[in-house]
C-alpha positions in Angstrom: 7.8 20.5 -42.2 4.7 18.3 -42.5 3.1 20.1 -39.5 3.7 23.5 -41.1 1.7 22.4 -44.2 -1.4 22.5 -42.0 -1.1 26.3 -41.8 -1.5 26.4 -38.0 1.5 27.7 -36.2 0.3 26.0 -32.9 0.5 22.5 -34.5 4.0 23.2 -35.9 5.1 24.5 -32.5 3.6 21.5 -30.6 5.3 19.0 -32.9 8.6 20.8 -32.6 8.3 20.8 -28.8 7.9 17.0 -28.9 10.9 16.6 -31.2 13.0 18.9 -29.0 12.3 16.8 -25.8 15.3 15.0 -24.4 14.6 11.3 -23.9 16.6 11.4 -20.7 13.9 13.6 -19.2 11.3 10.9 -19.7 11.4 9.3 -16.3 8.7 8.7 -13.6 7.9 11.6 -11.3 8.3 9.2 -8.3 11.5 7.3 -8.5 11.3 3.6 -7.6 12.7 2.3 -4.3 15.2 -0.5 -5.0 14.3 -3.8 -3.3 16.3 -5.5 -0.5 18.0 -7.8 -2.9 19.7 -4.9 -4.6 23.2 -5.4 -3.3 25.5 -4.5 -6.3 28.6 -4.1 -4.1 28.9 -7.9 -4.1 28.2 -8.4 -7.8 30.3 -8.1 -10.9 30.5 -4.5 -11.7 29.9 -3.1 -15.2 33.2 -1.9 -16.7 33.5 1.2 -18.8 35.1 0.7 -22.2 38.0 2.8 -20.8 38.6 -0.1 -18.3 37.2 1.6 -15.2 34.5 -0.1 -13.1 31.3 1.8 -12.3 31.3 3.3 -8.8 28.7 2.9 -6.1 26.8 6.0 -7.0 26.7 5.1 -10.7 25.4 1.6 -9.7 22.6 3.1 -7.6 21.6 5.3 -10.6 21.7 2.2 -12.9 19.5 0.2 -10.5 17.0 3.1 -10.4 16.9 3.3 -14.2 16.5 -0.4 -14.5 13.5 -0.3 -12.1 11.7 2.4 -14.1 8.3 1.2 -15.5 8.7 0.0 -19.1 5.3 0.8 -20.3 6.7 3.2 -22.9 9.9 1.2 -23.5 13.3 1.1 -22.0 14.6 4.3 -20.5 17.1 6.1 -22.8 19.8 6.2 -20.1 20.1 2.4 -20.3 21.2 2.7 -24.0 23.9 5.1 -22.8 25.1 2.6 -20.2 25.2 0.0 -22.9 27.3 2.2 -25.2 29.6 3.2 -22.3 30.3 -0.3 -20.8 31.7 -3.5 -22.1 29.0 -6.0 -23.1 30.7 -8.9 -21.2 30.7 -6.9 -17.9 27.1 -5.9 -18.4 26.1 -9.5 -19.0 27.9 -10.6 -15.8 26.3 -7.8 -13.8 22.8 -8.7 -15.2 23.3 -12.4 -14.2 24.2 -11.4 -10.7 21.2 -9.2 -10.4 19.0 -11.9 -11.8 20.5 -14.5 -9.4 19.9 -12.1 -6.4 16.2 -11.7 -7.5 15.8 -15.5 -7.7 17.4 -16.0 -4.3 15.0 -13.4 -2.9 12.0 -15.3 -4.0 11.6 -13.9 -7.6 8.8 -11.5 -6.6 6.9 -10.6 -9.8 6.8 -6.8 -9.1 10.6 -6.8 -9.3 10.8 -8.8 -12.5 12.8 -6.0 -14.0 15.8 -7.8 -12.4 14.9 -10.7 -14.7 14.1 -8.7 -17.9 17.5 -6.9 -17.5 19.0 -10.2 -18.9 17.3 -9.4 -22.2 19.0 -6.0 -22.4 22.4 -6.9 -21.2 22.6 -10.7 -21.7 24.8 -12.6 -24.1 25.2 -16.1 -25.4 26.5 -17.3 -22.1 23.5 -15.8 -20.4 21.2 -17.6 -22.8 23.0 -20.9 -22.1 22.6 -20.5 -18.4 19.0 -19.4 -18.5 17.7 -22.1 -20.8 17.8 -25.0 -18.3 16.0 -22.8 -15.8 13.2 -22.1 -18.3 12.9 -25.8 -19.0 12.6 -26.6 -15.3 10.3 -23.8 -14.1 7.0 -25.1 -15.5 7.4 -28.3 -13.4 8.1 -26.1 -10.4 4.8 -24.1 -10.7 6.6 -21.2 -12.2 5.0 -21.2 -15.7 4.7 -17.4 -15.9 8.3 -17.1 -15.1 9.2 -19.6 -17.8 7.1 -17.6 -20.3 8.9 -14.4 -19.3 12.2 -16.3 -19.8 11.2 -17.0 -23.4 10.8 -13.3 -23.9 14.2 -12.7 -22.3 15.8 -15.2 -24.8 14.1 -13.4 -27.6 15.3 -10.0 -26.3 18.9 -11.3 -26.1 18.4 -12.0 -29.8 21.7 -13.6 -30.6 21.8 -16.6 -32.9 22.6 -18.8 -29.9 19.7 -17.4 -27.9 17.3 -17.9 -30.8 18.6 -21.5 -31.4 18.0 -22.3 -27.7 14.5 -20.8 -28.0 13.8 -23.0 -30.9 15.1 -26.0 -29.0 12.6 -25.3 -26.2 9.8 -25.0 -28.8 10.8 -28.3 -30.4 11.5 -30.5 -27.3 9.8 -29.1 -24.2 6.9 -31.3 -22.9 4.8 -28.3 -21.8 2.6 -27.4 -24.8 1.9 -23.9 -23.6 5.6 -23.0 -23.7 6.1 -24.8 -27.0 3.5 -22.5 -28.5 
């Protein structure tokens, strides 16, 4: 309606075209190749709210969506997965993915495996992650620790934020406190 006030039909048509775009169509032209550590067949599987676990094909699609670049935000398909699956099963899956990434050397280009904890994690995730965040600066992994703080913030539960505050109050690394 606002675009139509400008009196130019092309403007109104362009705005309508943007509004009509399906967010699920907003994915990269070249799909990412999943890394070697991507082995979801040995991890906890996300479970649909109907009680059925995701199959192999669905897990591959989920991995591809998680690996999409996040410059413009999280891919809309991830929100559909969150709506369709139980939160506890997604949290377990995310922890297994994160653990596999850590075991494979925690390569920065694949840190989507880490930030997935922020989208699917829960209080238990935050409790398990906090000791790692506290230890990483002493292991020359300061950047990973900083990203871990962002993950706790993204989890966003009262417990996660309480743990984040505890890091700010008690950690001896001033950069992380700030």
